[in-house]
C-alpha positions in Angstrom: 69.2 150.2 70.6 71.8 151.6 68.1 74.0 154.5 69.0 74.6 155.5 65.4 72.0 155.9 62.7 74.5 154.5 60.1 74.4 151.2 61.9 70.9 150.7 60.7 72.3 150.4 57.2 74.5 147.4 58.0 73.4 143.8 57.6 75.1 140.5 58.3 76.7 140.4 54.9 78.5 143.6 55.6 80.0 142.2 58.8 81.1 139.0 57.1 82.7 141.0 54.3 84.6 142.9 56.9 85.9 139.7 58.6 86.9 138.1 55.3 88.7 141.3 54.3 90.6 141.1 57.6 91.6 137.6 56.9 92.3 137.7 53.1 93.5 141.3 52.7 92.0 141.1 49.2 88.6 142.2 47.8 88.9 139.7 44.9 89.7 136.8 47.3 86.8 137.9 49.6 84.4 138.0 46.7 85.4 134.5 45.6 85.3 133.1 49.1 81.7 134.5 49.6 80.6 133.7 46.1 79.6 137.3 45.5 80.7 139.9 42.9 83.6 142.4 43.6 81.1 145.3 43.3 79.1 143.7 46.1 82.2 143.7 48.3 83.0 147.3 47.4 79.4 148.3 48.2 79.5 146.6 51.6 82.9 148.3 52.3 81.4 151.7 51.4 78.6 151.2 54.0 81.1 150.0 56.6 83.3 153.1 56.0 80.3 155.4 56.4 79.2 153.7 59.5 82.6 153.8 61.3 83.8 157.0 59.7 87.1 155.4 58.8 88.8 154.0 55.7 89.1 150.6 57.5 91.1 149.0 54.7 93.8 150.9 52.8 94.8 149.6 49.3 98.5 148.9 48.9 100.7 147.1 46.4 100.4 144.0 48.5 96.7 144.0 49.0 94.5 145.9 51.6 95.9 146.7 55.0 93.5 147.2 57.9 93.5 150.6 59.7 93.9 150.8 63.5 90.2 151.2 63.9 89.6 148.0 61.8 91.9 146.1 64.1 90.2 147.5 67.2 86.6 146.6 66.1 87.5 143.1 64.7 86.9 141.2 68.0 83.4 142.8 68.3 82.5 142.0 64.7 83.7 138.4 65.2 81.7 138.3 68.5 78.6 139.4 66.6 78.9 136.6 64.0 79.7 134.0 66.7 76.6 135.0 68.7 74.4 134.6 65.6 76.0 131.2 65.0 75.2 130.2 68.5 71.5 131.1 67.9 71.1 129.1 64.7 73.4 126.2 65.5 76.3 124.8 63.5 74.2 123.6 60.6 73.0 127.1 59.9 76.4 128.7 60.3 77.4 131.1 57.6 80.8 129.3 57.6 79.2 126.1 56.5 79.6 127.1 52.9 82.3 125.2 51.1 85.8 126.7 51.5 88.3 126.6 48.7 92.1 126.6 49.4 94.4 127.6 46.6 97.8 126.0 46.4 100.6 126.6 43.9 102.8 123.5 43.7 104.9 121.3 41.4 103.9 118.0 40.1 106.0 116.3 42.8 103.7 117.6 45.5 100.6 116.5 43.6 101.9 113.0 43.2 103.3 112.5 46.7 101.3 114.7 49.1 98.0 115.7 47.6 96.2 112.3 47.9 97.1 112.2 51.7 95.8 115.8 52.2 92.5 115.0 50.4 92.1 111.8 52.4 92.5 113.8 55.6 89.9 116.3 54.5 87.5 113.5 53.6 88.0 111.7 56.9 87.5 114.8 59.0 84.3 115.8 57.1 85.7 119.2 56.2 83.6 121.1 53.7 86.7 122.1 51.8 88.2 121.7 48.4 91.6 122.4 46.9 92.4 124.3 43.7 95.9 123.5 42.4 97.9 125.9 40.3 101.2 124.7 38.7 104.4 126.1 40.0 106.3 128.0 37.3 109.9 129.0 37.3 109.3 131.9 39.7 107.4 131.9 43.0 104.0 133.6 42.5 104.9 136.4 44.9 102.1 138.9 44.1 99.4 136.3 44.3 100.7 135.1 47.7 100.8 138.7 49.1 97.3 139.6 48.1 95.8 136.2 49.1 95.0 134.9 45.6 97.1 131.9 46.6 97.0 130.6 50.1 100.3 128.6 50.1 102.9 127.9 47.5 105.0 124.8 47.5 108.6 125.0 46.2 111.8 123.1 46.1 114.4 124.3 48.6 116.3 125.3 50.3 117.1 128.9 49.5 115.3 130.5 46.7 112.4 132.1 48.6 114.0 132.8 51.9 115.1 136.4 51.4 111.8 138.2 50.8 110.8 140.1 53.9 107.0 139.6 53.5 107.1 135.8 53.2 107.4 133.0 55.8 108.4 129.5 55.0 108.9 126.0 56.4 110.4 122.8 55.1 108.1 119.9 55.6 109.7 117.1 53.5 113.1 116.0 52.3 114.1 113.7 49.5 117.0 112.4 47.5 117.5 111.5 43.9 118.0 108.2 42.2 119.0 107.6 38.6 116.4 105.9 36.5 118.3 104.8 33.3 118.1 102.6 30.2 121.5 103.9 29.0 123.9 101.0 28.5 127.4 101.0 30.0 126.8 100.1 33.7 126.8 96.6 35.0 123.8 96.8 37.4 124.5 93.3 38.7 127.7 94.5 40.4 127.3 98.3 40.5 124.5 100.0 42.2 125.8 103.6 41.7 126.0 105.5 38.5 129.5 107.1 38.3 129.9 110.7 37.2 131.4 109.9 33.8 128.6 107.5 32.8 126.0 110.0 34.2 127.4 112.8 32.0 127.8 110.6 28.9 124.1 109.5 29.0 121.4 111.6 27.3 119.0 113.0 29.9 115.3 113.9 30.2 113.7 115.9 33.0 110.4 117.5 33.9 110.1 121.3 34.0 109.9 123.7 35.6 112.4 123.6 38.4 113.6 126.7 40.1 116.0 128.0 37.5 116.8 127.7 33.8 119.5 125.1 34.6 117.9 123.4 37.7 119.7 122.1 40.7 121.3 119.1 39.0 123.0 121.2 36.2 124.0 123.8 38.8 125.8 121.1 40.8 127.5 119.8 37.6 128.7 123.2 36.7 130.3 123.6 40.2 132.3 120.4 39.6 133.2 121.3 36.0 130.9 118.8 34.4 128.0 119.0 32.0 125.4 116.7 30.5 123.3 116.5 27.3 119.6 117.2 27.7 117.6 115.1 25.2 114.1 116.5 26.2 112.4 118.7 28.8 108.8 117.5 29.4 105.8 118.4 31.5 105.7 115.3 33.8 107.7 112.6 35.3 105.7 109.9 33.6 106.3 111.4 30.2 110.1 111.3 30.9 109.8 107.6 31.9 107.9 106.8 28.7 110.8 108.3 26.7 113.3 106.3 28.7 111.2 103.2 27.9 111.8 103.7 24.2 115.2 105.5 24.0 118.4 104.9 26.1 118.4 107.8 28.5 118.5 108.8 32.2 116.1 110.6 34.5 117.2 112.0 37.9 114.1 110.9 39.7 113.1 111.8 43.3 113.3 108.5 45.2 109.9 108.9 47.0 108.2 109.0 43.6 109.5 105.6 42.5 106.5 103.5 43.9 104.0 106.0 42.4 105.1 105.8 38.8 105.0 103.1 36.1 108.6 102.1 35.8 109.7 100.0 32.8 111.0 96.6 33.9 114.2 96.9 31.9 115.1 100.3 33.5 117.7 100.3 36.2 117.3 102.3 39.4 120.8 103.4 40.6 122.2 105.6 43.3 123.4 108.9 41.8 127.1 110.0 41.6 128.7 110.9 44.9 128.0 114.5 46.0 124.7 114.6 44.1 122.3 117.3 45.5 119.3 116.5 47.7 116.3 118.8 48.2 113.5 119.8 50.5 109.9 120.6 49.8 109.0 123.9 51.4 105.6 125.6 52.0 105.6 129.4 51.6 102.9 131.9 52.8 102.4 135.6 53.3 103.6 137.0 56.6 100.5 139.2 56.7 98.2 136.1 56.8 100.4 134.0 59.1 97.8 134.2 61.9 94.8 133.3 59.7 93.0 130.2 61.0 92.7 129.1 57.3 96.5 129.3 56.8 97.1 127.6 60.1 94.8 124.7 59.2 96.2 124.4 55.7 99.8 124.3 57.1 98.9 121.6 59.5 97.3 119.5 56.7 100.3 119.9 54.4 102.8 119.2 57.2 101.0 115.9 58.1 101.2 114.7 54.5 104.9 113.6 54.6 
């Protein structure tokens, strides 16, 4: 029945390890996905290499790249698993184990989009959970390339577009408003905060954004203006709590206004003319662009506008 005696050494787990390595390009990510140890993945890969007399996956700085033979045999390996699934039915499928998607994103995404994504997962009965990691100042490039993060969410446009191994897509746009308790503007007759009053007010804002100065200060610098930063905090609501007690201003994304506890005495004004807007962009590794997981996750995120 088997044309190679080494084939007798293989079992279903070895084949599943192979398929997950093809998808994740990471031994660590494969181990986590299958809920096994990394030595187990290494042992399975050793048997696969002996069986097919080929390295199959070559370690690189960006993960593990499949060899030409690995790419040729992948359809047959997948057919083997699909055939077994047909025998046992969907309830016995090895893919019925819970899947974990890892997303690196700012608080803005968690407040605005995450509830909609989880609602869609729940309604569709997907055996899936999300693991959120907070976006820092820099994009987690290495984790994206090796598959430790499936998709990163960042503020755009521009800062991630130049890397040759990444793909990206904007899926949401927003504008700022000025949430302020700083006196000096007659909100009964003026709905816009002028630039002089904006710069005179103390400011609070949540970090991190995409640079040390963030997009607002970058814009102010271009027009020869600057503002005074009273506090940098970890969340939008903490900024709002400060504004509730101290006269200050927060440049707040307008779509977050209904989601936060805004003090009644705070004014919501249009920003100064020329104020920057922004997009929310999803970023993924080009090497995983055709992965069914990445495609499904992109669709979920894209539908959460």
